[in-house]
N, CA, C and O atoms as a GROMACS GRO file, in nm:
protein
  432
    1MET      N    1   0.905  -1.623   2.014
    1MET     CA    2   0.948  -1.490   1.972
    1MET      C    3   0.831  -1.394   1.990
    1MET      O    4   0.719  -1.428   1.951
    2PRO      N    5   0.852  -1.276   2.048
    2PRO     CA    6   0.743  -1.181   2.068
    2PRO      C    7   0.692  -1.128   1.935
    2PRO      O    8   0.763  -1.127   1.835
    3ASN      N    9   0.567  -1.085   1.936
    3ASN     CA   10   0.501  -1.033   1.816
    3ASN      C   11   0.539  -0.886   1.798
    3ASN      O   12   0.458  -0.797   1.826
    4VAL      N   13   0.663  -0.860   1.751
    4VAL     CA   14   0.715  -0.725   1.736
    4VAL      C   15   0.710  -0.684   1.591
    4VAL      O   16   0.761  -0.756   1.505
    5PRO      N   17   0.648  -0.568   1.560
    5PRO     CA   18   0.640  -0.525   1.420
    5PRO      C   19   0.775  -0.479   1.368
    5PRO      O   20   0.860  -0.437   1.447
    6PRO      N   21   0.796  -0.486   1.236
    6PRO     CA   22   0.918  -0.430   1.177
    6PRO      C   23   0.928  -0.281   1.207
    6PRO      O   24   0.830  -0.219   1.250
    7SER      N   25   1.047  -0.225   1.184
    7SER     CA   26   1.066  -0.083   1.214
    7SER      C   27   0.972   0.007   1.136
    7SER      O   28   0.937   0.116   1.183
    8SER      N   29   0.931  -0.037   1.018
    8SER     CA   30   0.836   0.039   0.937
    8SER      C   31   0.702  -0.034   0.937
    8SER      O   32   0.688  -0.138   0.873
    9SER      N   33   0.605   0.019   1.009
    9SER     CA   34   0.474  -0.045   1.018
    9SER      C   35   0.365   0.054   0.980
    9SER      O   36   0.376   0.174   1.006
   10LEU      N   37   0.260   0.002   0.918
   10LEU     CA   38   0.147   0.084   0.877
   10LEU      C   39   0.021   0.034   0.946
   10LEU      O   40  -0.007  -0.085   0.947
   11GLN      N   41  -0.054   0.126   1.003
   11GLN     CA   42  -0.178   0.094   1.073
   11GLN      C   43  -0.290   0.076   0.971
   11GLN      O   44  -0.312   0.162   0.885
   12ILE      N   45  -0.361  -0.036   0.980
   12ILE     CA   46  -0.476  -0.063   0.892
   12ILE      C   47  -0.600   0.000   0.954
   12ILE      O   48  -0.630  -0.022   1.071
   13GLN      N   49  -0.671   0.078   0.874
   13GLN     CA   50  -0.800   0.134   0.913
   13GLN      C   51  -0.899   0.090   0.806
   13GLN      O   52  -0.915   0.158   0.704
   14PRO      N   53  -0.967  -0.024   0.828
   14PRO     CA   54  -1.053  -0.081   0.724
   14PRO      C   55  -1.152   0.019   0.665
   14PRO      O   56  -1.220   0.091   0.738
   15GLY      N   57  -1.158   0.022   0.533
   15GLY     CA   58  -1.249   0.112   0.463
   15GLY      C   59  -1.205   0.256   0.462
   15GLY      O   60  -1.275   0.342   0.409
   16GLU      N   61  -1.088   0.285   0.523
   16GLU     CA   62  -1.042   0.424   0.533
   16GLU      C   63  -0.900   0.447   0.486
   16GLU      O   64  -0.876   0.531   0.400
   17ALA      N   65  -0.804   0.372   0.543
   17ALA     CA   66  -0.664   0.405   0.517
   17ALA      C   67  -0.570   0.291   0.552
   17ALA      O   68  -0.607   0.195   0.620
   18LEU      N   69  -0.448   0.304   0.501
   18LEU     CA   70  -0.335   0.221   0.540
   18LEU      C   71  -0.223   0.318   0.572
   18LEU      O   72  -0.164   0.377   0.482
   19GLY      N   73  -0.196   0.334   0.701
   19GLY     CA   74  -0.097   0.434   0.741
   19GLY      C   75  -0.142   0.571   0.695
   19GLY      O   76  -0.256   0.609   0.719
   20PRO      N   77  -0.053   0.647   0.629
   20PRO     CA   78  -0.090   0.781   0.583
   20PRO      C   79  -0.163   0.782   0.449
   20PRO      O   80  -0.193   0.889   0.397
   21LEU      N   81  -0.192   0.666   0.392
   21LEU     CA   82  -0.256   0.656   0.260
   21LEU      C   83  -0.406   0.639   0.279
   21LEU      O   84  -0.452   0.534   0.323
   22SER      N   85  -0.483   0.742   0.245
   22SER     CA   86  -0.627   0.742   0.268
   22SER      C   87  -0.706   0.720   0.141
   22SER      O   88  -0.679   0.781   0.037
   23LEU      N   89  -0.805   0.631   0.150
   23LEU     CA   90  -0.896   0.612   0.037
   23LEU      C   91  -0.965   0.742   0.003
   23LEU      O   92  -0.995   0.821   0.092
   24SER      N   93  -0.990   0.766  -0.121
   24SER     CA   94  -1.051   0.885  -0.181
   24SER      C   95  -0.960   1.007  -0.180
   24SER      O   96  -1.003   1.116  -0.219
   25ALA      N   97  -0.836   0.992  -0.137
   25ALA     CA   98  -0.740   1.103  -0.144
   25ALA      C   99  -0.703   1.125  -0.291
   25ALA      O  100  -0.708   1.032  -0.371
   26SER      N  101  -0.667   1.246  -0.326
   26SER     CA  102  -0.629   1.276  -0.464
   26SER      C  103  -0.493   1.217  -0.497
   26SER      O  104  -0.412   1.192  -0.408
   27LEU      N  105  -0.469   1.195  -0.625
   27LEU     CA  106  -0.340   1.146  -0.672
   27LEU      C  107  -0.229   1.240  -0.627
   27LEU      O  108  -0.124   1.195  -0.581
   28HIS      N  109  -0.253   1.368  -0.640
   28HIS     CA  110  -0.152   1.468  -0.602
   28HIS      C  111  -0.119   1.460  -0.453
   28HIS      O  112  -0.002   1.456  -0.417
   29SER      N  113  -0.220   1.456  -0.368
   29SER     CA  114  -0.192   1.453  -0.224
   29SER      C  115  -0.127   1.321  -0.183
   29SER      O  116  -0.044   1.319  -0.092
   30THR      N  117  -0.163   1.211  -0.249
   30THR     CA  118  -0.101   1.083  -0.217
   30THR      C  119   0.046   1.082  -0.259
   30THR      O  120   0.131   1.034  -0.184
   31LEU      N  121   0.075   1.134  -0.378
   31LEU     CA  122   0.215   1.143  -0.421
   31LEU      C  123   0.295   1.233  -0.328
   31LEU      O  124   0.410   1.203  -0.296
   32THR      N  125   0.236   1.343  -0.283
   32THR     CA  126   0.303   1.432  -0.188
   32THR      C  127   0.334   1.359  -0.058
   32THR      O  128   0.443   1.373  -0.003
   33THR      N  129   0.238   1.281  -0.010
   33THR     CA  130   0.257   1.204   0.113
   33THR      C  131   0.368   1.101   0.096
   33THR      O  132   0.455   1.089   0.182
   34ILE      N  133   0.366   1.029  -0.014
   34ILE     CA  134   0.468   0.927  -0.040
   34ILE      C  135   0.607   0.989  -0.049
   34ILE      O  136   0.702   0.940   0.012
   35LEU      N  137   0.618   1.096  -0.125
   35LEU     CA  138   0.748   1.161  -0.145
   35LEU      C  139   0.801   1.226  -0.018
   35LEU      O  140   0.922   1.240  -0.002
   36SER      N  141   0.712   1.267   0.072
   36SER     CA  142   0.758   1.327   0.198
   36SER      C  143   0.791   1.222   0.303
   36SER      O  144   0.840   1.255   0.411
   37ASN      N  145   0.764   1.096   0.273
   37ASN     CA  146   0.796   0.985   0.364
   37ASN      C  147   0.889   0.885   0.295
   37ASN      O  148   0.858   0.766   0.288
   38LYS      N  149   1.001   0.933   0.243
   38LYS     CA  150   1.093   0.848   0.167
   38LYS      C  151   1.152   0.735   0.249
   38LYS      O  152   1.185   0.630   0.193
   39SER      N  153   1.164   0.751   0.379
   39SER     CA  154   1.217   0.642   0.460
   39SER      C  155   1.117   0.527   0.470
   39SER      O  156   1.157   0.411   0.479
   40THR      N  157   0.988   0.557   0.467
   40THR     CA  158   0.884   0.455   0.471
   40THR      C  159   0.857   0.400   0.331
   40THR      O  160   0.836   0.280   0.314
   41PHE      N  161   0.857   0.488   0.230
   41PHE     CA  162   0.827   0.450   0.092
   41PHE      C  163   0.948   0.485   0.004
   41PHE      O  164   0.947   0.588  -0.064
   42PRO      N  165   1.052   0.400   0.004
   42PRO     CA  166   1.175   0.436  -0.068
   42PRO      C  167   1.167   0.428  -0.220
   42PRO      O  168   1.242   0.497  -0.289
   43ARG      N  169   1.076   0.346  -0.275
   43ARG     CA  170   1.067   0.332  -0.422
   43ARG      C  171   0.921   0.333  -0.464
   43ARG      O  172   0.836   0.272  -0.400
   44ILE      N  173   0.895   0.405  -0.575
   44ILE     CA  174   0.760   0.404  -0.631
   44ILE      C  175   0.768   0.381  -0.781
   44ILE      O  176   0.866   0.417  -0.846
   45ASN      N  177   0.663   0.321  -0.834
   45ASN     CA  178   0.651   0.299  -0.977
   45ASN      C  179   0.509   0.339  -1.015
   45ASN      O  180   0.412   0.287  -0.960
   46ILE      N  181   0.496   0.432  -1.109
   46ILE     CA  182   0.366   0.480  -1.152
   46ILE      C  183   0.339   0.426  -1.293
   46ILE      O  184   0.424   0.435  -1.381
   47SER      N  185   0.219   0.371  -1.312
   47SER     CA  186   0.183   0.322  -1.446
   47SER      C  187   0.040   0.362  -1.479
   47SER      O  188  -0.046   0.374  -1.392
   48PHE      N  189   0.017   0.382  -1.610
   48PHE     CA  190  -0.114   0.419  -1.660
   48PHE      C  191  -0.120   0.386  -1.808
   48PHE      O  192  -0.016   0.362  -1.870
   49ASN      N  193  -0.239   0.385  -1.864
   49ASN     CA  194  -0.259   0.357  -2.006
   49ASN      C  195  -0.244   0.488  -2.082
   49ASN      O  196  -0.332   0.574  -2.074
   50SER      N  197  -0.136   0.504  -2.154
   50SER     CA  198  -0.112   0.629  -2.226
   50SER      C  199  -0.208   0.649  -2.343
   50SER      O  200  -0.224   0.762  -2.391
   51ASP      N  201  -0.272   0.541  -2.390
   51ASP     CA  202  -0.369   0.554  -2.499
   51ASP      C  203  -0.503   0.608  -2.449
   51ASP      O  204  -0.578   0.669  -2.526
   52ASP      N  205  -0.534   0.586  -2.322
   52ASP     CA  206  -0.661   0.630  -2.264
   52ASP      C  207  -0.640   0.671  -2.118
   52ASP      O  208  -0.695   0.608  -2.027
   53PRO      N  209  -0.561   0.777  -2.094
   53PRO     CA  210  -0.525   0.811  -1.957
   53PRO      C  211  -0.640   0.863  -1.871
   53PRO      O  212  -0.632   0.855  -1.748
   54VAL      N  213  -0.744   0.916  -1.931
   54VAL     CA  214  -0.852   0.977  -1.853
   54VAL      C  215  -0.946   0.872  -1.794
   54VAL      O  216  -0.986   0.885  -1.678
   55SER      N  217  -0.981   0.770  -1.870
   55SER     CA  218  -1.077   0.673  -1.818
   55SER      C  219  -1.013   0.545  -1.764
   55SER      O  220  -1.082   0.463  -1.703
   56SER      N  221  -0.884   0.527  -1.784
   56SER     CA  222  -0.814   0.408  -1.734
   56SER      C  223  -0.756   0.435  -1.595
   56SER      O  224  -0.721   0.549  -1.564
   57PRO      N  225  -0.746   0.331  -1.512
   57PRO     CA  226  -0.689   0.351  -1.378
   57PRO      C  227  -0.542   0.388  -1.382
   57PRO      O  228  -0.470   0.357  -1.478
   58ILE      N  229  -0.499   0.453  -1.278
   58ILE     CA  230  -0.359   0.489  -1.256
   58ILE      C  231  -0.312   0.404  -1.139
   58ILE      O  232  -0.382   0.394  -1.038
   59TYR      N  233  -0.195   0.342  -1.151
   59TYR     CA  234  -0.143   0.256  -1.045
   59TYR      C  235  -0.013   0.313  -0.990
   59TYR      O  236   0.073   0.360  -1.065
   60ILE      N  237   0.000   0.308  -0.859
   60ILE     CA  238   0.126   0.338  -0.793
   60ILE      C  239   0.166   0.211  -0.720
   60ILE      O  240   0.094   0.163  -0.633
   61GLU      N  241   0.281   0.158  -0.756
   61GLU     CA  242   0.335   0.037  -0.694
   61GLU      C  243   0.443   0.080  -0.594
   61GLU      O  244   0.542   0.143  -0.632
   62LEU      N  245   0.422   0.046  -0.469
   62LEU     CA  246   0.521   0.071  -0.365
   62LEU      C  247   0.592  -0.062  -0.342
   62LEU      O  248   0.563  -0.136  -0.248
   63GLU      N  249   0.686  -0.091  -0.431
   63GLU     CA  250   0.749  -0.223  -0.437
   63GLU      C  251   0.816  -0.264  -0.307
   63GLU      O  252   0.804  -0.378  -0.264
   64ALA      N  253   0.886  -0.173  -0.244
   64ALA     CA  254   0.958  -0.206  -0.121
   64ALA      C  255   0.863  -0.236  -0.006
   64ALA      O  256   0.904  -0.297   0.093
   65ASN      N  257   0.738  -0.194  -0.018
   65ASN     CA  258   0.640  -0.212   0.088
   65ASN      C  259   0.540  -0.323   0.059
   65ASN      O  260   0.465  -0.364   0.147
   66GLY      N  261   0.539  -0.373  -0.065
   66GLY     CA  262   0.442  -0.474  -0.102
   66GLY      C  263   0.301  -0.419  -0.108
   66GLY      O  264   0.206  -0.486  -0.069
   67VAL      N  265   0.288  -0.296  -0.158
   67VAL     CA  266   0.157  -0.229  -0.164
   67VAL      C  267   0.137  -0.171  -0.304
   67VAL      O  268   0.229  -0.117  -0.365
   68ARG      N  269   0.013  -0.184  -0.353
   68ARG     CA  270  -0.025  -0.123  -0.482
   68ARG      C  271  -0.147  -0.036  -0.458
   68ARG      O  272  -0.240  -0.075  -0.387
   69LEU      N  273  -0.147   0.082  -0.518
   69LEU     CA  274  -0.257   0.178  -0.507
   69LEU      C  275  -0.321   0.195  -0.644
   69LEU      O  276  -0.251   0.210  -0.744
   70ARG      N  277  -0.454   0.193  -0.648
   70ARG     CA  278  -0.524   0.215  -0.775
   70ARG      C  279  -0.610   0.340  -0.764
   70ARG      O  280  -0.690   0.354  -0.672
   71PHE      N  281  -0.590   0.430  -0.860
   71PHE     CA  282  -0.666   0.554  -0.867
   71PHE      C  283  -0.760   0.548  -0.986
   71PHE      O  284  -0.724   0.495  -1.091
   72ASP      N  285  -0.881   0.600  -0.971
   72ASP     CA  286  -0.972   0.612  -1.084
   72ASP      C  287  -0.912   0.713  -1.181
   72ASP      O  288  -0.861   0.817  -1.139
   73GLY      N  289  -0.917   0.683  -1.310
   73GLY     CA  290  -0.857   0.771  -1.410
   73GLY      C  291  -0.924   0.906  -1.418
   73GLY      O  292  -0.856   1.008  -1.427
   74ASP      N  293  -1.057   0.907  -1.415
   74ASP     CA  294  -1.127   1.035  -1.434
   74ASP      C  295  -1.122   1.123  -1.309
   74ASP      O  296  -1.099   1.244  -1.321
   75SER      N  297  -1.142   1.068  -1.192
   75SER     CA  298  -1.143   1.151  -1.070
   75SER      C  299  -1.004   1.165  -1.007
   75SER      O  300  -0.981   1.256  -0.928
   76GLN      N  301  -0.912   1.076  -1.043
   76GLN     CA  302  -0.778   1.070  -0.984
   76GLN      C  303  -0.784   1.061  -0.832
   76GLN      O  304  -0.704   1.124  -0.762
   77ARG      N  305  -0.878   0.984  -0.782
   77ARG     CA  306  -0.894   0.959  -0.638
   77ARG      C  307  -0.855   0.814  -0.608
   77ARG      O  308  -0.878   0.724  -0.689
   78LEU      N  309  -0.795   0.794  -0.491
   78LEU     CA  310  -0.752   0.661  -0.451
   78LEU      C  311  -0.872   0.571  -0.425
   78LEU      O  312  -0.952   0.597  -0.335
   79ALA      N  313  -0.885   0.466  -0.506
   79ALA     CA  314  -1.002   0.378  -0.500
   79ALA      C  315  -0.971   0.245  -0.430
   79ALA      O  316  -1.061   0.183  -0.374
   80LEU      N  317  -0.844   0.201  -0.433
   80LEU     CA  318  -0.810   0.069  -0.379
   80LEU      C  319  -0.668   0.070  -0.324
   80LEU      O  320  -0.576   0.118  -0.390
   81ILE      N  321  -0.651   0.017  -0.204
   81ILE     CA  322  -0.520  -0.007  -0.146
   81ILE      C  323  -0.506  -0.158  -0.135
   81ILE      O  324  -0.584  -0.223  -0.066
   82GLU      N  325  -0.408  -0.212  -0.204
   82GLU     CA  326  -0.391  -0.358  -0.210
   82GLU      C  327  -0.255  -0.398  -0.154
   82GLU      O  328  -0.152  -0.346  -0.197
   83VAL      N  329  -0.255  -0.489  -0.058
   83VAL     CA  330  -0.130  -0.546  -0.007
   83VAL      C  331  -0.097  -0.664  -0.097
   83VAL      O  332  -0.170  -0.763  -0.100
   84THR      N  333   0.012  -0.653  -0.171
   84THR     CA  334   0.051  -0.756  -0.268
   84THR      C  335   0.154  -0.852  -0.211
   84THR      O  336   0.171  -0.962  -0.263
   85GLU      N  337   0.222  -0.811  -0.106
   85GLU     CA  338   0.324  -0.896  -0.046
   85GLU      C  339   0.332  -0.866   0.103
   85GLU      O  340   0.356  -0.753   0.145
   86PHE      N  341   0.310  -0.969   0.182
   86PHE     CA  342   0.320  -0.953   0.326
   86PHE      C  343   0.465  -0.968   0.369
   86PHE      O  344   0.536  -1.054   0.316
   87GLY      N  345   0.509  -0.889   0.461
   87GLY     CA  346   0.643  -0.903   0.512
   87GLY      C  347   0.730  -0.780   0.500
   87GLY      O  348   0.793  -0.741   0.599
   88PRO      N  349   0.736  -0.716   0.381
   88PRO     CA  350   0.826  -0.601   0.370
   88PRO      C  351   0.794  -0.488   0.468
   88PRO      O  352   0.884  -0.423   0.521
   89THR      N  353   0.667  -0.466   0.491
   89THR     CA  354   0.623  -0.362   0.583
   89THR      C  355   0.533  -0.426   0.688
   89THR      O  356   0.449  -0.510   0.655
   90GLY      N  357   0.550  -0.387   0.812
   90GLY     CA  358   0.463  -0.438   0.916
   90GLY      C  359   0.323  -0.382   0.901
   90GLY      O  360   0.306  -0.265   0.866
   91LEU      N  361   0.224  -0.464   0.928
   91LEU     CA  362   0.084  -0.420   0.922
   91LEU      C  363   0.027  -0.432   1.063
   91LEU      O  364   0.035  -0.536   1.127
   92LEU      N  365  -0.031  -0.323   1.108
   92LEU     CA  366  -0.092  -0.320   1.241
   92LEU      C  367  -0.242  -0.304   1.229
   92LEU      O  368  -0.291  -0.223   1.150
   93TYR      N  369  -0.314  -0.383   1.307
   93TYR     CA  370  -0.459  -0.370   1.315
   93TYR      C  371  -0.496  -0.367   1.462
   93TYR      O  372  -0.463  -0.459   1.537
   94SER      N  373  -0.563  -0.261   1.504
   94SER     CA  374  -0.596  -0.242   1.646
   94SER      C  375  -0.469  -0.256   1.730
   94SER      O  376  -0.470  -0.319   1.836
   95ASP      N  377  -0.360  -0.198   1.682
   95ASP     CA  378  -0.229  -0.197   1.747
   95ASP      C  379  -0.169  -0.336   1.767
   95ASP      O  380  -0.078  -0.353   1.848
   96SER      N  381  -0.218  -0.435   1.695
   96SER     CA  382  -0.160  -0.570   1.696
   96SER      C  383  -0.090  -0.595   1.563
   96SER      O  384  -0.143  -0.563   1.457
   97ASN      N  385   0.028  -0.652   1.570
   97ASN     CA  386   0.105  -0.682   1.451
   97ASN      C  387   0.043  -0.802   1.379
   97ASN      O  388   0.020  -0.906   1.440
   98LEU      N  389   0.015  -0.786   1.250
   98LEU     CA  390  -0.035  -0.897   1.170
   98LEU      C  391   0.084  -0.965   1.106
   98LEU      O  392   0.173  -0.900   1.052
   99ARG      N  393   0.085  -1.094   1.113
   99ARG     CA  394   0.194  -1.170   1.054
   99ARG      C  395   0.140  -1.261   0.946
   99ARG      O  396   0.029  -1.313   0.956
  100TYR      N  397   0.218  -1.278   0.843
  100TYR     CA  398   0.184  -1.371   0.736
  100TYR      C  399   0.267  -1.496   0.760
  100TYR      O  400   0.390  -1.490   0.764
  101THR      N  401   0.202  -1.607   0.775
  101THR     CA  402   0.270  -1.732   0.802
  101THR      C  403   0.248  -1.828   0.687
  101THR      O  404   0.136  -1.842   0.636
  102THR      N  405   0.354  -1.894   0.645
  102THR     CA  406   0.342  -1.995   0.542
  102THR      C  407   0.346  -2.132   0.608
  102THR      O  408   0.410  -2.150   0.712
  103PHE      N  409   0.279  -2.226   0.548
  103PHE     CA  410   0.274  -2.361   0.602
  103PHE      C  411   0.338  -2.456   0.502
  103PHE      O  412   0.318  -2.444   0.381
  104ASN      N  413   0.415  -2.549   0.552
  104ASN     CA  414   0.476  -2.650   0.468
  104ASN      C  415   0.386  -2.773   0.470
  104ASN      O  416   0.387  -2.849   0.566
  105LEU      N  417   0.307  -2.791   0.366
  105LEU     CA  418   0.212  -2.901   0.361
  105LEU      C  419   0.277  -3.032   0.320
  105LEU      O  420   0.219  -3.139   0.340
  106SER      N  421   0.395  -3.027   0.263
  106SER     CA  422   0.461  -3.150   0.215
  106SER      C  423   0.513  -3.235   0.330
  106SER      O  424   0.542  -3.353   0.310
  107SER      N  425   0.527  -3.181   0.450
  107SER     CA  426   0.580  -3.258   0.562
  107SER      C  427   0.476  -3.342   0.632
  107SER      O  428   0.509  -3.412   0.728
  108ARG      N  429   0.351  -3.340   0.587
  108ARG     CA  430   0.244  -3.418   0.651
  108ARG      C  431   0.235  -3.557   0.599
  108ARG      O  432   0.150  -3.635   0.643
   0.00000   0.00000   0.00000
C-alpha cells in the first residue's frame, strides 16, 4: 500500500510548529486559528485550574486529532504541542507521511 497521508495532515516543523499551530503563539491567536479551521479541528476541549488560573497551565485538547496543547498560565503562550494519539490526523515530516505501526509480539 502506498504511503498516502489521510485527508487531514499536519506538517511537523520541529521546535516551531505542527501545521498552523506555532509554539510561543498566544492563546487567543491559537484559538482563532483552531476555530477558523473547523474542518481540520472539529472538536476542542479547554481545561485549566480555576483555583489558580494565572500560574497554572492551560490545556487545549484536540480530541479528534490526537493532539494536546499546553499554554503557560502567566504568559498564555503555547509552550508544548503533544501528539497523544497517532492515526486520527496525518503527520508529515519533510513531506513524508509518518505512520504509527503496532507490533503483535504474542505471535513470536
